[in-house]
C-alpha positions in Angstrom: 162.3 -151.5 47.1 163.1 -151.2 43.3 166.7 -151.5 42.5 168.4 -151.3 39.2 172.2 -151.6 38.9 174.0 -151.0 35.6 177.5 -152.3 35.0 179.8 -153.0 32.1 180.7 -149.5 31.0 184.2 -148.3 30.3 186.5 -146.8 27.7 186.6 -148.4 24.3 188.1 -147.4 21.0 185.9 -146.5 18.0 184.7 -149.7 16.3 184.9 -151.7 19.6 182.3 -153.4 21.6 180.9 -153.4 25.1 178.2 -155.4 26.9 176.2 -153.6 29.5 174.3 -155.4 32.2 171.4 -154.3 34.4 170.5 -156.2 37.6 167.0 -155.8 38.7 165.2 -156.4 42.0 162.2 -155.4 44.1 159.6 -155.6 41.4 157.9 -158.3 39.1 160.7 -158.2 36.6 159.3 -161.0 34.4 156.1 -159.2 33.5 157.4 -155.7 32.8 159.0 -154.2 29.7 162.5 -152.8 30.2 164.3 -150.0 28.5 167.7 -148.5 28.0 168.3 -144.8 27.7 171.5 -142.7 27.5 172.4 -139.2 28.3 175.4 -137.5 26.7 176.9 -134.3 28.2 174.8 -131.3 27.2 172.2 -133.4 25.5 168.7 -134.6 26.3 168.0 -138.2 27.3 167.9 -140.4 24.3 166.0 -143.6 23.9 168.3 -146.5 23.0 166.3 -149.7 23.2 163.5 -151.6 24.9 162.5 -155.2 25.3 159.1 -156.7 26.1 158.6 -158.7 29.2 158.8 -161.9 27.2 161.8 -160.8 25.2 160.1 -161.5 22.0 159.7 -157.8 21.0 162.5 -155.3 20.8 162.8 -151.7 19.6 165.7 -149.5 18.9 166.6 -145.9 18.5 167.5 -144.9 15.0 171.1 -144.0 16.0 171.8 -147.5 17.3 169.8 -149.8 15.0 171.9 -152.6 13.5 174.7 -152.0 16.0 173.1 -152.6 19.5 171.2 -155.6 20.7 169.0 -155.8 23.8 168.3 -159.0 25.6 167.1 -160.3 29.0 167.2 -163.2 31.3 164.0 -163.4 33.4 165.3 -166.1 35.6 168.4 -164.0 36.5 166.4 -160.7 36.5 169.0 -159.2 34.1 168.8 -157.0 31.1 171.7 -156.7 28.7 172.8 -154.3 26.0 175.3 -155.5 23.5 177.0 -152.6 21.8 179.0 -153.2 18.6 180.7 -150.9 16.2 180.8 -148.2 18.8 181.3 -144.6 17.7 182.4 -141.5 19.6 178.8 -140.3 19.4 177.8 -143.2 21.6 179.7 -141.7 24.6 177.1 -141.2 27.3 175.9 -142.5 30.6 173.6 -145.5 30.0 170.6 -146.2 32.2 168.2 -149.2 32.4 164.8 -148.6 33.7 161.2 -149.4 34.1 158.3 -147.0 34.5 159.8 -144.1 36.6 162.6 -146.3 38.1 166.1 -146.0 36.8 169.5 -147.1 37.9 172.5 -144.9 38.6 173.8 -145.4 35.1 177.2 -146.7 33.7 179.5 -144.5 31.8 180.5 -145.4 28.3 183.3 -143.5 26.6 184.2 -144.2 23.0 187.6 -142.5 22.2 190.9 -143.3 20.6 
């Protein structure tokens, strides 16, 4: 079955960096676009980034443009989210997904 497992979250100070990973299995990973979303407490789910199946096309939410970078490795069935210049407003649970399938999420907390 479809499995998506996020990792790499944690506590980081403002201005710091984290790299999230998402391990995928159970579907044809190399031919599907993948997305990252986040949900902060009390807020609606927010689009963070997506990447085309080839990796050649990426899109970002306005709040993360220029700070976050999405990448993928089709051979390893992995998607990554490099997050730089983190701000307290980036605190959220981050999810990777495809179609209606989503992982359990990984918590990112930005705080001094």
